[in-house]
Backbone as JSON, one array per atom type, in Angstrom:
{
  "sequence": "MADKFASERNLKFLLHEVFDVVSLTRYPYYEDHDREMFDMVLDTAMKMGRDMLKPCFKEMDEDPPHLENGVVKVHPMVRTYLRESGDGGWISAYAPYDVEGQQMPTTVRAACGFIFGAANYSLSVYPGLSSGSSHLILSFGSDELKETYVPKMFTGEWQGTMALTEPQAGSSLSDITTQAVPTDQDYYLIKGQKVFISAGDHEGADNTVHLMLAKIKGAPPGVKGISLFVVPKRRPTADGGLEPNDLVCSGVYHKLGYRGCPLTQLSIGENDDCRGWLVGEAHRGLRYMFQMMNEARI",
  "N": [[-5.34, 78.05, -25.83], [-4.3, 75.72, -26.83], [-1.65, 75.57, -26.18], [-1.6, 75.01, -23.54], [-0.59, 72.84, -21.05], [-0.89, 71.84, -18.53], [-2.89, 72.24, -15.6], [-2.43, 74.55, -13.26], [-4.08, 75.45, -11.25], [-5.81, 73.26, -10.8], [-3.95, 71.36, -9.88], [-2.99, 72.53, -7.51], [-5.36, 72.53, -6.08], [-5.74, 69.78, -5.76], [-3.42, 69.11, -4.26], [-3.74, 70.62, -1.88], [-6.5, 70.65, -1.06], [-7.49, 68.1, -1.44], [-5.42, 66.14, -0.9], [-4.2, 67.33, 1.25], [-1.49, 68.23, 1.66], [0.08, 69.83, 3.26], [-0.21, 68.84, 5.79], [1.74, 66.98, 6.1], [3.91, 68.29, 7.1], [4.0, 68.1, 9.8], [5.61, 66.08, 10.47], [8.99, 65.44, 11.42], [10.84, 65.22, 9.27], [9.83, 66.78, 7.22], [9.39, 69.26, 8.32], [10.46, 71.78, 7.84], [9.17, 72.82, 5.69], [6.34, 74.53, 4.15], [3.01, 75.67, 3.19], [3.39, 77.84, 1.49], [5.95, 77.35, 0.5], [5.52, 74.92, -0.91], [3.74, 75.82, -2.89], [5.38, 77.63, -4.22], [7.32, 75.92, -5.28], [5.72, 74.47, -7.08], [4.92, 76.56, -8.78], [7.38, 77.25, -9.89], [7.98, 74.9, -11.26], [5.96, 74.97, -13.21], [6.78, 77.22, -14.64], [9.25, 76.32, -15.65], [8.27, 74.3, -17.28], [6.86, 75.8, -19.2], [8.9, 77.48, -20.24], [11.16, 75.9, -20.86], [10.66, 73.11, -21.4], [8.23, 72.68, -22.98], [8.62, 74.32, -25.36], [10.49, 72.9, -26.98], [9.37, 70.49, -27.52], [8.09, 69.61, -29.94], [10.22, 69.67, -31.78], [11.93, 67.72, -30.68], [10.38, 65.46, -30.96], [10.09, 65.23, -33.72], [12.69, 65.02, -34.62], [14.3, 62.62, -33.61], [16.63, 61.04, -31.24], [19.74, 59.69, -32.51], [22.19, 57.3, -33.58], [25.45, 58.13, -34.25], [28.5, 57.67, -35.58], [29.27, 56.24, -33.29], [28.3, 57.84, -31.27], [25.5, 58.88, -29.42], [23.33, 61.07, -30.59], [21.53, 63.8, -29.36], [18.87, 66.19, -28.71], [19.98, 69.57, -28.19], [18.9, 70.72, -25.88], [18.77, 68.76, -23.99], [21.18, 68.47, -22.52], [21.26, 71.04, -21.38], [18.89, 71.05, -19.87], [19.28, 68.94, -18.09], [21.42, 69.98, -16.55], [20.18, 72.25, -15.5], [18.19, 71.03, -14.01], [19.77, 69.82, -12.13], [21.1, 72.03, -10.9], [18.89, 73.36, -9.87], [18.03, 71.68, -7.91], [16.21, 69.66, -8.46], [16.74, 67.0, -9.19], [17.78, 65.94, -6.86], [15.74, 66.31, -5.05], [14.27, 64.57, -3.41], [16.04, 63.72, -1.49], [17.81, 63.65, 1.73], [18.87, 66.5, 3.74], [21.57, 66.27, 4.46], [22.92, 65.22, 2.34], [22.81, 67.14, 0.45], [20.17, 67.33, -0.39], [16.58, 68.11, -0.72], [14.53, 67.24, 0.87], [11.87, 66.95, 0.04], [8.38, 66.31, -0.08], [7.03, 63.31, -1.53], [4.54, 63.55, -2.75], [4.41, 66.22, -3.61], [6.59, 66.27, -5.33], [5.67, 64.46, -7.22], [3.55, 65.88, -8.34], [4.96, 67.94, -9.59], [6.44, 66.38, -11.36], [4.37, 65.5, -12.98], [3.73, 67.91, -14.27], [6.14, 68.42, -15.71], [6.23, 66.13, -17.34], [3.86, 66.41, -18.8], [4.42, 68.68, -20.26], [6.67, 67.98, -21.8], [7.34, 64.95, -22.24], [9.47, 63.29, -23.05], [11.82, 64.82, -22.54], [11.59, 65.21, -19.83], [12.21, 62.78, -18.73], [14.97, 62.31, -18.54], [16.34, 63.68, -16.22], [14.67, 62.53, -14.33], [15.25, 59.78, -14.34], [17.86, 59.86, -13.38], [17.39, 60.75, -10.82], [15.94, 58.59, -9.66], [17.8, 56.46, -9.9], [20.01, 57.4, -8.47], [18.87, 57.43, -5.97], [18.62, 54.72, -5.47], [21.33, 54.02, -5.11], [21.94, 55.57, -2.84], [20.23, 54.38, -1.01], [20.99, 51.66, -0.82], [23.65, 51.29, -1.49], [27.27, 51.16, -0.97], [29.34, 53.33, 1.1], [31.45, 54.22, -0.45], [30.48, 53.95, -3.1], [28.38, 55.78, -2.97], [29.77, 58.2, -2.55], [31.3, 58.32, -4.85], [29.57, 58.37, -7.09], [26.99, 59.61, -6.67], [27.08, 62.53, -6.19], [27.75, 63.67, -8.76], [25.64, 62.75, -10.25], [23.55, 64.08, -9.04], [24.12, 66.72, -9.8], [23.5, 66.68, -12.45], [25.44, 66.22, -14.28], [26.2, 63.61, -14.76], [24.4, 60.95, -16.18], [21.83, 58.86, -14.94], [20.57, 55.47, -15.04], [18.22, 52.69, -15.3], [18.97, 49.42, -15.88], [17.6, 46.75, -17.05], [16.13, 45.07, -18.94], [16.66, 42.51, -21.41], [17.5, 41.16, -24.68], [16.22, 38.63, -24.79], [14.76, 38.63, -22.51], [12.24, 40.21, -21.15], [9.65, 41.1, -19.47], [10.05, 38.83, -18.04], [12.24, 38.62, -15.88], [13.66, 36.66, -14.63], [14.92, 35.3, -16.57], [17.21, 36.61, -17.37], [20.55, 36.87, -18.66], [22.88, 38.27, -18.41], [26.05, 38.37, -17.03], [27.96, 38.37, -14.0], [31.19, 38.22, -13.02], [33.15, 37.31, -10.32], [36.11, 38.97, -9.05], [39.5, 39.34, -7.8], [39.56, 41.85, -6.91], [37.71, 44.84, -5.9], [35.58, 44.79, -7.58], [33.32, 43.39, -10.06], [33.45, 41.52, -13.13], [31.53, 42.32, -15.83], [29.33, 40.97, -18.25], [27.37, 40.84, -21.17], [24.16, 41.67, -22.65], [21.97, 44.46, -22.88], [18.75, 45.91, -23.52], [16.5, 48.38, -24.87], [16.97, 50.44, -23.04], [16.25, 53.27, -21.39], [17.53, 56.48, -22.06], [20.07, 55.43, -22.11], [22.53, 56.02, -23.19], [24.06, 58.96, -24.27], [24.95, 62.16, -25.71], [24.39, 64.27, -24.07], [25.22, 64.09, -21.47], [28.1, 63.76, -19.35], [28.85, 61.3, -18.5], [27.48, 58.0, -18.08], [25.62, 56.25, -15.75], [24.83, 53.13, -15.0], [22.37, 51.33, -13.3], [22.37, 48.17, -12.93], [21.0, 44.96, -13.56], [22.24, 41.72, -12.97], [23.55, 38.36, -13.01], [25.5, 36.74, -10.65], [28.18, 34.57, -11.25], [27.4, 31.21, -10.75], [25.17, 31.69, -9.22], [21.95, 31.24, -7.51], [19.15, 29.77, -9.32], [16.69, 31.55, -11.38], [14.78, 34.43, -10.17], [15.87, 34.66, -7.68], [18.56, 34.65, -7.94], [19.42, 37.09, -8.85], [21.42, 39.98, -8.93], [22.37, 43.39, -8.09], [24.13, 45.98, -9.72], [26.39, 48.76, -9.95], [27.25, 50.07, -12.95], [29.23, 51.91, -14.78], [29.43, 53.85, -17.82], [31.83, 55.1, -18.34], [34.5, 54.59, -16.27], [35.49, 55.94, -13.13], [38.79, 57.16, -12.42], [41.81, 56.95, -10.4], [43.05, 59.43, -10.41], [41.03, 61.21, -10.72], [39.95, 61.33, -13.23], [38.26, 59.92, -16.14], [37.8, 56.73, -17.66], [37.3, 54.5, -20.46], [34.85, 51.89, -20.06], [34.43, 49.47, -21.33], [31.83, 49.28, -22.39], [29.36, 49.76, -24.66], [27.09, 51.57, -26.79], [25.05, 49.94, -29.01], [22.85, 50.27, -30.56], [19.88, 52.23, -31.26], [16.58, 52.82, -30.33], [13.12, 53.87, -30.8], [10.22, 55.13, -29.17], [6.73, 55.49, -29.43], [5.33, 58.63, -28.66], [7.38, 59.25, -27.05], [9.65, 59.89, -28.23], [11.83, 61.56, -28.06], [13.73, 60.65, -26.34], [16.43, 58.42, -26.15], [16.1, 54.94, -26.6], [18.12, 52.51, -25.75], [20.36, 49.96, -27.0], [22.69, 47.97, -25.39], [26.0, 46.82, -25.48], [27.95, 44.84, -23.52], [30.98, 44.37, -21.99], [32.44, 43.16, -24.1], [35.13, 43.0, -24.54], [35.97, 41.82, -22.28], [36.39, 43.54, -20.1], [34.62, 45.08, -18.64], [33.69, 46.67, -15.81], [31.85, 46.23, -12.83], [30.19, 47.28, -9.85], [29.07, 45.84, -6.91], [25.88, 46.42, -5.53], [24.68, 46.69, -2.35], [23.69, 43.55, -0.95], [24.58, 40.36, -2.39], [22.45, 38.69, -4.74], [20.09, 39.97, -4.08], [19.18, 41.79, -5.79], [16.83, 42.25, -7.37], [14.91, 42.86, -5.5], [15.95, 45.28, -4.48], [15.86, 46.8, -6.84], [13.15, 47.12, -7.27], [12.44, 49.34, -5.81], [13.21, 51.58, -7.41], [11.79, 50.93, -9.74], [9.14, 51.08, -8.87], [9.0, 53.8, -8.16], [9.36, 54.93, -10.68], [7.02, 54.28, -11.88], [5.02, 55.72, -10.69]],
  "CA": [[-5.52, 76.84, -25.03], [-3.54, 74.6, -27.39], [-0.34, 75.54, -25.54], [-1.74, 74.67, -22.13], [-0.23, 71.43, -20.85], [-1.27, 71.44, -17.18], [-3.66, 73.25, -14.86], [-1.84, 74.84, -11.95], [-5.19, 75.56, -10.31], [-6.24, 71.9, -10.44], [-2.91, 70.7, -9.1], [-2.99, 73.08, -6.15], [-6.56, 72.03, -5.43], [-5.47, 68.4, -5.35], [-2.42, 69.08, -3.2], [-4.16, 71.23, -0.62], [-7.86, 70.36, -0.64], [-7.74, 66.65, -1.49], [-4.37, 65.38, -0.22], [-3.76, 68.06, 2.44], [-0.06, 67.96, 1.7], [0.71, 70.58, 4.35], [-0.26, 68.03, 7.01], [3.0, 66.22, 6.21], [4.94, 69.09, 7.78], [4.05, 67.77, 11.23], [6.69, 65.1, 10.65], [10.28, 66.14, 11.46], [11.56, 65.23, 7.99], [9.27, 67.82, 6.35], [8.94, 70.37, 9.15], [10.96, 73.06, 7.33], [8.34, 73.25, 4.56], [4.99, 75.03, 4.43], [2.2, 75.8, 1.98], [4.03, 78.81, 0.6], [7.06, 76.66, -0.16], [4.98, 73.98, -1.89], [3.2, 76.59, -4.02], [6.51, 78.19, -4.95], [7.9, 74.81, -6.05], [4.81, 74.19, -8.19], [5.01, 77.7, -9.7], [8.66, 77.13, -10.6], [7.83, 73.78, -12.2], [5.15, 75.45, -14.33], [7.63, 78.12, -15.43], [10.19, 75.49, -16.4], [7.5, 73.65, -18.33], [6.57, 76.78, -20.25], [10.08, 78.1, -20.83], [12.21, 74.97, -21.26], [10.23, 71.81, -21.92], [7.22, 72.74, -24.04], [9.07, 74.88, -26.63], [11.27, 71.98, -27.82], [8.69, 69.2, -27.62], [7.86, 69.24, -31.34], [11.52, 69.39, -32.39], [12.45, 66.45, -30.18], [9.56, 64.39, -31.51], [10.32, 65.12, -35.17], [14.1, 64.7, -34.87], [14.66, 61.82, -32.43], [18.05, 60.68, -31.09], [20.26, 58.71, -33.45], [23.57, 56.89, -33.35], [26.31, 58.67, -35.3], [29.91, 57.44, -35.28], [29.42, 55.78, -31.92], [27.76, 58.82, -30.33], [24.05, 59.05, -29.49], [23.05, 62.5, -30.72], [20.24, 64.2, -28.81], [18.58, 67.62, -28.79], [20.86, 70.34, -27.29], [18.24, 71.06, -24.62], [18.95, 67.68, -23.02], [22.29, 68.86, -21.63], [20.84, 72.24, -20.65], [17.84, 70.72, -18.89], [19.9, 68.13, -17.04], [22.17, 70.87, -15.65], [19.2, 73.09, -14.8], [17.54, 70.17, -13.01], [20.74, 69.65, -11.06], [21.31, 73.3, -10.2], [17.67, 73.72, -9.16], [17.73, 70.7, -6.86], [15.11, 68.77, -8.83], [17.18, 65.6, -9.18], [18.03, 65.53, -5.47], [14.67, 66.84, -4.2], [13.81, 63.55, -2.46], [17.12, 63.31, -0.59], [17.96, 64.42, 2.96], [19.74, 67.68, 3.69], [22.99, 65.98, 4.66], [23.54, 64.9, 1.04], [22.42, 68.25, -0.42], [18.81, 67.16, -0.89], [15.57, 69.1, -0.35], [13.54, 66.61, 1.75], [10.57, 67.33, -0.51], [7.43, 65.19, -0.08], [6.79, 62.63, -2.8], [3.31, 64.08, -3.35], [4.75, 67.47, -4.31], [7.47, 65.9, -6.45], [4.84, 63.82, -8.24], [2.82, 66.95, -9.03], [5.93, 68.59, -10.49], [6.72, 65.42, -12.42], [3.24, 65.55, -13.91], [3.9, 69.12, -15.08], [7.24, 68.23, -16.65], [5.85, 65.11, -18.31], [2.82, 66.95, -19.68], [5.04, 69.66, -21.15], [7.57, 67.3, -22.73], [7.66, 63.73, -21.5], [10.81, 62.79, -23.4], [12.85, 65.59, -21.85], [11.43, 65.05, -18.38], [12.69, 61.47, -18.29], [16.42, 62.29, -18.28], [16.65, 63.88, -14.8], [13.88, 61.61, -13.52], [16.0, 58.54, -14.2], [19.01, 60.11, -12.5], [16.86, 60.83, -9.47], [15.63, 57.25, -9.19], [18.99, 55.61, -9.79], [20.82, 57.89, -7.35], [18.17, 57.0, -4.76], [19.02, 53.32, -5.26], [22.68, 53.99, -4.54], [21.88, 56.1, -1.48], [19.49, 53.47, -0.15], [21.56, 50.33, -0.66], [25.05, 51.22, -1.87], [28.33, 51.42, 0.01], [29.75, 54.73, 1.2], [32.31, 54.53, -1.59], [29.62, 54.16, -4.26], [27.66, 57.04, -2.77], [30.7, 59.33, -2.72], [31.84, 58.33, -6.21], [28.61, 58.56, -8.17], [25.79, 60.41, -6.4], [27.21, 63.98, -6.39], [27.71, 64.02, -10.18], [24.28, 62.48, -10.72], [22.73, 65.17, -8.51], [24.35, 67.96, -10.55], [23.08, 66.52, -13.83], [26.59, 65.97, -15.15], [26.15, 62.19, -15.1], [23.06, 60.39, -16.35], [21.56, 57.57, -14.32], [19.58, 54.63, -15.73], [18.0, 51.34, -14.78], [19.25, 48.51, -16.99], [17.0, 45.47, -16.71], [15.67, 44.25, -20.05], [17.6, 41.91, -22.36], [16.78, 40.74, -25.9], [15.41, 37.43, -24.56], [14.14, 38.72, -21.18], [11.55, 41.47, -20.91], [8.98, 41.01, -18.18], [10.55, 37.64, -17.34], [13.61, 38.93, -15.49], [14.35, 35.44, -14.2], [15.64, 34.76, -17.72], [18.37, 37.41, -17.77], [21.79, 36.1, -18.76], [24.05, 39.11, -18.13], [26.8, 37.66, -15.99], [28.95, 39.09, -13.2], [32.23, 37.28, -12.59], [33.96, 37.88, -9.23], [37.56, 39.12, -9.22], [40.17, 39.53, -6.5], [39.46, 43.28, -6.6], [36.42, 45.2, -5.32], [34.6, 44.85, -8.65], [33.01, 42.19, -10.85], [33.5, 41.7, -14.58], [30.16, 42.2, -16.33], [29.27, 40.6, -19.66], [26.02, 40.55, -21.63], [23.48, 42.69, -23.45], [20.72, 45.05, -22.4], [18.04, 46.53, -24.63], [15.41, 49.31, -24.51], [17.37, 51.17, -21.83], [15.96, 54.69, -21.58], [18.66, 57.39, -21.82], [21.19, 54.56, -21.81], [23.77, 56.62, -23.69], [23.79, 60.15, -25.09], [25.96, 63.21, -25.61], [23.96, 65.31, -23.15], [25.83, 63.88, -20.16], [29.53, 63.42, -19.43], [28.99, 59.88, -18.18], [26.21, 57.32, -17.83], [25.76, 55.32, -14.63], [23.76, 52.14, -15.1], [22.02, 50.43, -12.2], [22.2, 47.03, -13.83], [20.76, 43.63, -13.01], [23.06, 40.65, -13.54], [23.66, 37.18, -12.14], [26.85, 36.34, -10.31], [28.47, 33.2, -11.67], [27.07, 30.24, -9.73], [24.05, 32.16, -8.4], [20.75, 30.41, -7.57], [18.36, 30.0, -10.53], [15.52, 32.41, -11.28], [14.94, 35.78, -9.64], [16.65, 34.61, -6.44], [19.97, 34.79, -8.25], [19.68, 38.39, -9.48], [22.1, 40.98, -8.11], [22.35, 44.75, -8.64], [25.48, 46.54, -9.86], [26.67, 50.04, -10.6], [28.11, 49.83, -14.11], [29.33, 53.16, -15.53], [29.97, 53.81, -19.19], [33.23, 55.45, -18.12], [34.77, 54.39, -14.84], [36.38, 56.93, -12.53], [40.16, 56.75, -12.16], [42.36, 57.46, -9.14], [43.44, 60.83, -10.55], [39.84, 62.03, -10.92], [39.5, 61.3, -14.62], [37.36, 58.85, -16.56], [38.32, 55.89, -18.72], [36.25, 53.61, -21.0], [34.55, 50.71, -19.23], [34.04, 48.34, -22.18], [30.37, 49.28, -22.5], [29.06, 50.62, -25.8], [25.74, 51.55, -27.34], [25.08, 49.3, -30.33], [21.62, 50.55, -31.29], [18.94, 53.17, -30.66], [15.18, 52.59, -30.71], [12.23, 54.97, -30.47], [8.91, 54.71, -28.7], [5.7, 56.47, -29.74], [5.04, 59.51, -27.56], [8.55, 59.25, -26.17], [10.67, 59.78, -29.26], [12.97, 62.42, -27.8], [14.67, 59.98, -25.42], [16.9, 57.21, -26.81], [15.99, 53.62, -25.99], [19.39, 52.02, -26.28], [20.86, 48.6, -26.84], [24.03, 48.05, -24.85], [26.9, 45.67, -25.53], [28.66, 44.97, -22.25], [32.08, 43.45, -21.72], [32.89, 42.41, -25.28], [36.58, 42.81, -24.4], [36.19, 41.26, -20.94], [36.94, 44.56, -19.2], [33.57, 45.94, -18.1], [33.69, 46.5, -14.36], [30.64, 46.61, -12.12], [30.34, 47.24, -8.4], [27.87, 45.29, -6.29], [25.07, 47.29, -4.67], [24.07, 45.9, -1.28], [24.06, 42.14, -0.84], [24.39, 39.54, -3.58], [21.19, 37.96, -4.94], [18.94, 40.75, -3.61], [19.09, 42.89, -6.74], [15.47, 42.56, -7.82], [14.26, 43.54, -4.37], [16.42, 46.66, -4.48], [15.43, 47.49, -8.05], [11.73, 47.46, -7.2], [12.31, 50.72, -5.32], [13.24, 52.49, -8.56], [10.7, 50.58, -10.65], [7.9, 51.63, -8.32], [9.07, 55.26, -8.29], [9.21, 55.29, -12.09], [5.64, 54.01, -12.32], [4.06, 56.61, -10.02]],
  "C": [[-4.67, 75.68, -25.53], [-2.18, 74.46, -26.72], [-0.41, 75.16, -24.07], [-1.49, 73.18, -21.93], [-0.61, 70.93, -19.46], [-2.02, 72.58, -16.51], [-3.06, 73.42, -13.47], [-2.93, 74.9, -10.88], [-5.65, 74.17, -9.84], [-5.22, 71.2, -9.55], [-2.86, 71.22, -7.66], [-4.23, 72.66, -5.38], [-6.33, 70.6, -4.92], [-4.5, 68.34, -4.17], [-2.97, 69.54, -1.86], [-5.54, 70.79, -0.14], [-8.16, 68.85, -0.6], [-6.7, 65.89, -0.64], [-3.84, 66.06, 1.05], [-2.26, 67.87, 2.67], [0.64, 68.7, 2.84], [0.72, 69.78, 5.65], [1.02, 67.21, 7.19], [4.05, 66.98, 7.0], [4.94, 68.86, 9.29], [5.12, 66.72, 11.53], [8.04, 65.82, 10.58], [10.97, 66.25, 10.1], [11.09, 66.38, 7.09], [8.97, 69.12, 7.09], [9.44, 71.74, 8.67], [10.11, 73.61, 6.19], [7.0, 73.8, 5.04], [4.25, 75.2, 3.12], [2.84, 76.76, 0.98], [5.18, 78.17, -0.17], [6.54, 75.71, -1.24], [4.43, 74.71, -3.11], [4.32, 77.18, -4.87], [7.18, 77.12, -5.82], [7.04, 74.51, -7.27], [4.87, 75.31, -9.23], [6.29, 77.62, -10.53], [8.61, 76.0, -11.62], [7.02, 74.21, -13.42], [5.98, 76.36, -15.23], [8.65, 77.33, -16.25], [9.48, 74.77, -17.54], [7.25, 74.57, -19.5], [7.82, 77.22, -20.99], [11.09, 77.12, -21.41], [11.68, 73.72, -21.95], [9.29, 71.91, -23.11], [7.77, 73.27, -25.36], [9.81, 73.9, -27.54], [10.6, 70.62, -27.99], [8.56, 68.73, -29.07], [9.18, 68.87, -32.03], [12.05, 68.02, -31.95], [11.67, 65.27, -30.74], [9.86, 64.15, -32.99], [11.76, 64.73, -35.51], [14.65, 63.9, -33.68], [16.16, 61.51, -32.37], [18.47, 59.63, -32.12], [21.73, 58.46, -33.15], [24.42, 57.34, -34.53], [27.77, 58.53, -34.88], [30.14, 57.09, -33.8], [28.88, 56.71, -30.86], [26.26, 58.92, -30.51], [23.75, 60.54, -29.45], [21.65, 62.79, -30.21], [20.07, 65.71, -28.97], [19.47, 68.39, -27.8], [20.23, 70.66, -25.93], [18.41, 69.97, -23.56], [20.05, 68.04, -22.02], [21.89, 70.05, -20.77], [19.86, 71.89, -19.54], [18.38, 69.84, -17.76], [20.65, 69.01, -16.04], [21.21, 71.75, -14.85], [18.49, 72.28, -13.71], [18.47, 69.89, -11.84], [20.9, 70.91, -10.23], [20.09, 73.68, -9.36], [17.26, 72.75, -8.08], [16.6, 69.74, -7.19], [15.52, 67.3, -8.76], [17.32, 65.09, -7.75], [16.9, 65.91, -4.53], [14.23, 65.86, -3.12], [14.77, 63.37, -1.29], [17.18, 64.17, 0.67], [18.96, 65.56, 2.81], [21.21, 67.32, 3.74], [23.69, 65.49, 3.4], [23.09, 65.92, -0.01], [21.05, 68.07, -1.05], [17.86, 68.23, -0.36], [14.55, 68.56, 0.65], [12.11, 66.99, 1.34], [9.62, 66.13, -0.52], [7.21, 64.61, -1.47], [5.56, 63.18, -3.5], [3.59, 65.34, -4.15], [5.64, 67.16, -5.51], [6.67, 65.25, -7.57], [4.04, 64.85, -9.02], [3.74, 67.68, -10.01], [6.29, 67.67, -11.65], [5.62, 65.36, -13.44], [3.36, 66.76, -14.83], [4.98, 68.91, -16.13], [6.86, 67.22, -17.74], [4.8, 65.6, -19.28], [3.4, 67.94, -20.68], [5.92, 69.0, -22.2], [8.07, 66.03, -22.05], [9.07, 63.25, -21.79], [11.9, 63.5, -22.61], [12.79, 65.38, -20.34], [12.06, 63.77, -17.86], [14.16, 61.5, -17.88], [16.75, 62.55, -16.81], [15.86, 62.95, -13.89], [14.59, 60.29, -13.3], [17.21, 58.71, -13.28], [18.57, 60.19, -11.04], [16.62, 59.44, -8.89], [16.85, 56.38, -8.98], [19.92, 56.08, -8.67], [20.19, 57.48, -6.02], [18.51, 55.55, -4.44], [20.39, 53.24, -4.6], [22.67, 54.49, -3.11], [21.22, 55.11, -0.52], [20.25, 52.19, 0.16], [23.06, 50.24, -0.93], [26.02, 51.49, -0.73], [28.64, 52.91, 0.06], [30.6, 55.13, 0.01], [31.49, 54.77, -2.85], [28.87, 55.48, -4.15], [28.56, 58.23, -3.07], [31.18, 59.45, -4.16], [30.83, 58.78, -7.24], [27.49, 59.57, -7.88], [25.98, 61.91, -6.63], [27.11, 64.4, -7.85], [26.34, 63.73, -10.79], [23.35, 63.59, -10.25], [22.91, 66.46, -9.3], [23.85, 67.88, -11.99], [24.23, 66.31, -14.79], [26.62, 64.53, -15.63], [24.71, 61.71, -15.15], [22.94, 59.06, -15.62], [20.5, 56.8, -15.09], [19.25, 53.42, -14.86], [18.07, 50.39, -15.96], [18.8, 47.11, -16.62], [16.86, 44.56, -17.92], [16.81, 43.75, -20.93], [16.82, 41.42, -23.57], [15.85, 39.56, -25.68], [14.63, 37.51, -23.24], [13.56, 40.11, -20.97], [10.93, 41.47, -19.54], [9.51, 39.84, -17.35], [12.01, 37.85, -16.94], [14.37, 37.72, -14.97], [15.2, 34.86, -15.32], [16.86, 35.58, -18.12], [19.63, 36.56, -17.74], [23.04, 36.96, -18.58], [24.76, 38.58, -16.89], [27.79, 38.59, -15.29], [29.94, 38.08, -12.63], [33.07, 37.93, -11.49], [35.43, 37.97, -9.61], [38.19, 39.25, -7.83], [40.25, 41.01, -6.12], [38.07, 43.56, -6.01], [35.31, 45.28, -6.37], [34.39, 43.48, -9.28], [33.22, 42.53, -12.32], [32.13, 41.36, -15.14], [30.19, 41.89, -17.82], [27.84, 40.26, -20.04], [25.48, 41.64, -22.53], [22.25, 43.18, -22.72], [20.07, 45.79, -23.57], [16.88, 47.36, -24.09], [15.72, 50.06, -23.21], [17.2, 52.67, -22.08], [17.15, 55.55, -21.17], [19.94, 56.63, -21.52], [22.53, 55.03, -22.32], [23.37, 57.85, -24.49], [24.83, 61.22, -24.8], [25.59, 64.31, -24.63], [24.53, 65.19, -21.75], [27.28, 63.46, -20.34], [29.81, 61.96, -19.12], [27.61, 59.31, -17.97], [26.45, 56.24, -16.78], [24.57, 54.37, -14.64], [23.59, 51.4, -13.78], [21.52, 49.17, -12.87], [21.97, 45.73, -13.07], [21.62, 42.6, -13.74], [23.09, 39.5, -12.54], [25.13, 36.85, -11.92], [27.04, 34.87, -10.7], [28.24, 32.23, -10.51], [25.9, 30.62, -8.85], [22.87, 31.19, -8.48], [19.94, 30.73, -8.83], [17.21, 30.98, -10.27], [15.83, 33.76, -10.66], [15.77, 35.8, -8.35], [18.14, 34.76, -6.69], [20.36, 36.13, -8.85], [20.34, 39.34, -8.48], [22.09, 42.32, -8.83], [23.76, 45.33, -8.61], [25.43, 47.97, -10.38], [27.67, 49.76, -11.71], [28.18, 51.12, -14.93], [29.81, 52.95, -16.96], [31.47, 54.11, -19.14], [33.51, 55.33, -16.62], [35.75, 55.45, -14.32], [37.76, 56.34, -12.25], [40.68, 57.42, -10.89], [42.71, 58.93, -9.21], [42.25, 61.75, -10.83], [39.32, 62.07, -12.34], [38.52, 60.17, -14.87], [38.03, 58.05, -17.66], [37.22, 54.95, -19.2], [36.09, 52.35, -20.15], [34.01, 49.55, -20.07], [32.52, 48.17, -22.23], [30.0, 50.26, -23.6], [27.59, 50.49, -26.2], [25.8, 51.0, -28.76], [23.81, 49.55, -31.14], [20.73, 51.51, -30.52], [17.54, 52.9, -31.21], [14.34, 53.79, -30.26], [10.86, 54.43, -30.09], [7.91, 55.84, -28.94], [5.36, 57.29, -28.5], [6.23, 59.79, -26.67], [9.8, 59.28, -27.06], [11.92, 60.63, -28.98], [14.0, 61.83, -26.84], [15.12, 58.67, -26.07], [16.65, 55.96, -25.96], [17.15, 52.8, -26.56], [19.57, 50.52, -26.09], [22.32, 48.69, -26.43], [24.77, 46.74, -24.99], [27.9, 45.82, -24.4], [29.75, 43.91, -22.15], [32.55, 42.64, -22.91], [34.39, 42.15, -25.24], [36.96, 42.33, -23.0], [36.79, 42.26, -19.96], [35.87, 45.55, -18.74], [33.43, 45.67, -16.6], [32.38, 47.01, -13.75], [30.83, 46.42, -10.63], [29.02, 46.84, -7.76], [27.2, 46.33, -5.39], [24.41, 46.4, -3.61], [24.59, 44.48, -1.24], [23.81, 41.41, -2.16], [23.01, 38.87, -3.55], [19.95, 38.7, -4.41], [18.65, 41.9, -4.58], [17.68, 43.26, -7.16], [14.7, 43.28, -6.72], [14.67, 45.0, -4.33], [15.83, 47.43, -5.66], [13.95, 47.87, -8.01], [11.51, 48.85, -6.61], [12.25, 51.69, -6.49], [12.11, 52.21, -9.52], [9.38, 51.17, -10.16], [7.87, 53.15, -8.43], [8.82, 55.69, -9.73], [7.78, 55.11, -12.58], [4.62, 54.93, -11.68], [3.64, 57.72, -10.97]]
}
């Protein structure tokens, strides 16, 4: 019993007898699914929990991520699990078919998220963050941002994050000072610091895509002046490569019960060459970000 992390029987009872999740299939968006499909998804999540997440939980807790020569070292399973989550459609499960999604109900995804988190919360967070941040881009970003970033986030090759907190601004986001300076190009120059950013940098992904809150120079005071930007660690180049984006990890922190995922401090634009791309309209960043914040809290 000590190895049991979730009750499949209880979860299926909740899904079918309490929430009647199959009733959602009367809506066109979910009409391709049925009870058999939902049960199969839950069974697969339990298998992943047993085979991939639970076995490395103790190792990840006892040997947390650390910064070594500018690289955030993480457990080898992080890269494996991110790719598996991409290949299996877990990161893109919420998304519509036309962007390679699964159109899976949130209720079913939440049940699977419970399984993953119960088996190894630290490991479960990596693809979960990519799912939420890619959803932000799909919901509010331009076609160019969607085409540039979402496919690699869906495959698990690129890590997604939400970058809100600053050393002087935790719950009080009106106090953030990270600045976005307009240019004559399609990007802004970003400068500032972020702290306690989950999975904000690590060797398990080929790139990190931050959904970052910042204030455009001259913006209204308080939360009304907050905008949302895509700020990659490495920015894509015209030839399909990646180049540094003047964004570095300057520290790694650990949280009790969550030690296998790095909480990073980020130094942004120290050389005045960190580029960020506006998501949606200026000064509406906090409104957009609440979508991901709410998803992360479910």
